[in-house]
C-alpha positions in Angstrom: 91.1 -92.8 45.0 87.8 -94.7 45.2 86.3 -95.6 41.8 82.6 -96.0 40.8 81.8 -97.3 37.3 78.6 -97.9 35.4 76.3 -96.9 38.2 73.2 -94.8 38.7 72.2 -92.5 41.7 69.1 -90.5 42.4 67.3 -88.8 45.3 68.8 -86.5 47.8 72.6 -86.2 48.3 73.6 -89.7 47.3 77.3 -88.9 47.2 77.4 -86.1 49.9 80.7 -85.3 51.4 82.7 -87.7 49.1 86.4 -87.1 48.7 89.0 -88.6 46.3 86.3 -90.1 44.0 86.5 -91.1 40.4 83.2 -91.5 38.5 83.0 -93.2 35.1 79.8 -93.8 33.1 77.7 -92.7 36.1 74.2 -91.3 35.7 72.8 -88.9 38.3 69.0 -89.3 38.0 66.3 -87.0 39.4 67.0 -85.6 42.8 69.1 -82.8 44.3 72.7 -82.1 45.4 74.2 -85.4 44.4 77.8 -84.3 44.8 77.8 -81.7 47.5 80.5 -80.7 50.0 83.0 -82.8 48.2 86.7 -82.5 47.1 89.0 -84.1 44.5 86.3 -85.5 42.3 86.8 -86.7 38.7 83.7 -87.3 36.5 84.2 -88.8 33.1 81.5 -89.8 30.5 78.8 -89.1 33.1 75.3 -87.8 32.7 73.6 -85.4 35.1 69.8 -85.2 35.2 69.1 -84.0 38.8 69.3 -80.5 40.2 72.4 -78.9 41.8 74.8 -81.8 41.5 78.1 -79.9 42.2 77.7 -77.4 45.1 80.6 -76.6 47.4 83.0 -78.8 45.6 86.7 -78.0 45.8 89.0 -79.4 43.2 87.3 -81.4 40.5 87.5 -82.4 36.8 84.6 -83.0 34.5 85.4 -84.7 31.2 83.2 -85.8 28.3 80.1 -85.3 30.3 76.5 -84.2 29.6 74.2 -82.0 31.7 70.6 -82.6 30.9 68.0 -79.7 31.2 67.1 -81.1 34.7 70.7 -80.7 35.9 70.2 -76.9 36.3 72.2 -74.7 38.6 74.7 -77.5 38.7 77.9 -75.7 39.6 77.7 -73.1 42.4 80.0 -72.1 45.3 82.8 -74.3 44.0 86.4 -73.8 42.9 89.3 -75.3 41.0 87.3 -76.9 38.2 88.7 -78.2 34.9 85.9 -79.0 32.4 86.6 -80.4 28.9 84.6 -81.8 26.0 81.3 -81.3 27.7 77.8 -80.4 26.6 75.4 -78.5 28.8 71.7 -78.1 28.1 70.8 -76.7 31.6 70.7 -73.0 32.6 72.2 -71.0 35.5 75.5 -72.7 35.6 78.7 -71.5 37.2 77.8 -69.1 40.1 80.0 -67.7 42.8 83.0 -69.8 41.7 86.7 -69.2 41.2 89.5 -70.8 39.3 87.6 -72.3 36.4 89.3 -73.8 33.3 87.2 -74.8 30.3 88.0 -76.3 26.9 85.6 -77.5 24.1 82.5 -76.7 26.1 79.0 -76.1 24.5 76.3 -74.5 26.5 72.9 -74.7 24.8 71.0 -72.6 27.4 73.5 -70.0 28.5 71.0 -68.2 30.7 72.6 -66.4 33.7 75.8 -68.4 33.5 79.2 -67.4 35.0 77.8 -64.9 37.5 80.1 -63.5 40.1 83.0 -65.8 39.2 86.7 -65.1 39.3 89.7 -66.4 37.3 88.1 -68.0 34.3 90.1 -69.5 31.4 88.2 -70.8 28.5 89.2 -72.1 25.1 86.6 -73.0 22.4 83.5 -72.1 24.3 80.0 -71.9 22.7 77.1 -70.1 24.3 73.6 -70.4 22.8 70.5 -68.5 24.0 69.9 -67.1 27.5 70.8 -63.7 29.0 73.6 -62.0 30.9 76.5 -64.5 30.7 79.5 -63.5 32.7 77.7 -60.8 34.7 79.8 -59.3 37.6 82.7 -61.7 36.9 86.4 -60.7 36.7 89.8 -62.0 35.6 88.6 -63.8 32.4 90.6 -65.1 29.5 88.7 -66.5 26.5 90.2 -67.7 23.2 87.6 -69.0 20.8 84.1 -67.9 21.7 80.9 -68.3 19.7 77.9 -66.6 21.4 74.4 -65.6 20.5 73.3 -64.9 24.1 71.9 -61.5 24.9 73.6 -59.0 27.1 76.9 -60.8 27.3 79.8 -59.6 29.4 78.1 -56.9 31.5 79.8 -55.4 34.6 82.9 -57.5 34.1 86.5 -56.5 35.0 89.9 -57.5 33.7 88.9 -59.5 30.6 90.8 -60.7 27.5 88.8 -62.1 24.6 90.3 -63.5 21.4 88.9 -65.0 18.2 85.3 -64.4 19.2 82.1 -64.1 17.2 79.5 -62.5 19.4 76.0 -61.7 18.1 74.0 -60.0 20.8 72.6 -56.7 22.2 74.1 -54.5 24.9 77.3 -56.4 25.1 80.2 -55.2 27.3 78.2 -52.6 29.2 79.9 -51.0 32.2 83.0 -53.1 31.8 86.4 -52.1 33.1 89.8 -53.1 31.7 88.6 -55.3 28.7 90.6 -56.1 25.6 89.1 -57.9 22.6 91.3 -59.2 19.7 90.5 -60.5 16.2 86.8 -60.7 16.8 83.4 -60.0 15.2 81.0 -58.1 17.4 77.4 -57.9 16.1 74.7 -56.1 17.9 73.3 -52.8 19.1 74.7 -50.5 21.8 78.1 -52.2 22.1 80.3 -51.1 25.0 78.3 -48.3 26.5 79.5 -46.9 29.8 82.7 -48.9 29.6 86.1 -47.9 31.0 89.4 -48.9 29.4 87.8 -51.0 26.7 90.3 -51.8 23.9 89.4 -53.4 20.5 92.1 -54.7 18.3 91.5 -56.0 14.7 87.8 -56.2 15.3 84.7 -55.9 13.0 81.8 -54.1 14.5 78.2 -54.0 13.4 75.0 -52.6 14.9 73.5 -49.2 15.8 74.9 -46.7 18.2 78.2 -48.5 19.1 80.6 -47.4 21.8 78.8 -44.5 23.5 79.5 -43.1 26.9 82.8 -44.9 26.9 85.8 -43.6 28.9 89.3 -44.2 27.6 88.2 -46.3 24.6 90.8 -47.5 22.2 90.3 -49.0 18.8 93.2 -50.3 16.8 92.8 -51.4 13.1 89.0 -51.9 13.5 86.3 -51.9 10.8 82.7 -50.8 11.0 79.6 -52.1 9.2 77.8 -49.4 7.2 74.8 -49.7 9.6 76.8 -48.4 12.5 75.5 -44.9 13.0 75.7 -42.4 15.9 79.0 -43.9 17.0 81.0 -42.6 20.0 78.4 -40.3 21.5 79.8 -38.8 24.7 82.9 -41.0 24.6 86.6 -40.3 25.1 88.7 -42.3 22.7 91.6 -43.0 20.4 90.3 -44.8 17.3 92.1 -46.1 14.2 89.4 -47.2 11.8 90.2 -49.1 8.6 87.6 -48.4 5.9 84.7 -46.1 6.4 82.3 -45.2 9.2 78.8 -44.0 8.4 78.3 -41.5 11.2 80.0 -40.1 14.3 78.0 -38.2 16.9 79.2 -35.8 19.6 82.4 -37.5 20.9 83.7 -35.7 23.9 87.5 -35.9 23.5 90.3 -37.8 21.8 91.1 -38.6 18.2 89.3 -40.6 15.5 91.0 -41.5 12.2 89.2 -43.3 9.4 89.7 -43.9 5.6 86.3 -42.3 5.0 83.6 -40.7 7.2 80.0 -40.5 5.9 79.0 -37.7 8.3 79.8 -36.1 11.7 77.1 -34.8 13.9 78.2 -32.1 16.4 75.3 -30.2 17.9 74.4 -28.2 21.0 74.1 -31.3 23.1 77.8 -32.1 22.9 79.6 -32.4 26.3 82.8 -30.7 27.4 85.6 -30.7 26.7 84.2 -31.2 23.1 87.7 -31.3 21.6 87.8 -34.6 19.8 89.8 -34.4 16.5 88.2 -36.3 13.6 90.4 -36.8 10.6 90.2 -38.7 7.3 93.4 -40.7 6.6 95.6 -39.2 3.9 96.0 -41.4 0.7 93.3 -43.8 1.9 
């Protein structure tokens, strides 16, 4: 493997079509497509300031690196990436990629990141700002997520999230086969139009959660008092620990809680309109 240490590159495509390359303490200055059409690349303690540095790269490792704001749209059309201990200040990262492994990664402008990606494994991931992270992606496993991005996890499939704190709006819309464990979900309109969304040991806050959901499952979950008009037009099986303020027009299934503030069933309920709502005995 060729090694390059303590160097700087700029301009157009300075390392185009490189293979079997190790970069240490390298700075990619202003320019475009520094590491394009490459394979078997290792970057350690590097800084990326130019646009689009990693496009069409197959098999690469990024360790202890920094992506400056200018290093936007840095990772597209690539695969088999392992990224660790890295800070990213640039938006629009990770597009049309597959087989991504992340650990201890902080993204300070998570705008439109992880679009149309497959096979993502992440541990200790932080997302700040931006909109629509993970849109249209599938086969995702995340353990340890801190996110205040808007509209996170929309149109995703086959996802497992553990130990997350997500503060957002319109999260998990139109998802399919998603399970969330031991997490805090804060924001309005959670999980609308979802299919096979399962929440286990989660705390939920925000208005109108979990409406228009199909085959929704809640196990040992808790709701903030501000959660009103929950489950409208949803089919579900829900075990709620503590109370829930208001349930409105669920379509079918069963809801059990320790206490229920009110239930709204009106002429707008949709068939089969047979959801059983019960207060747990001896709660």
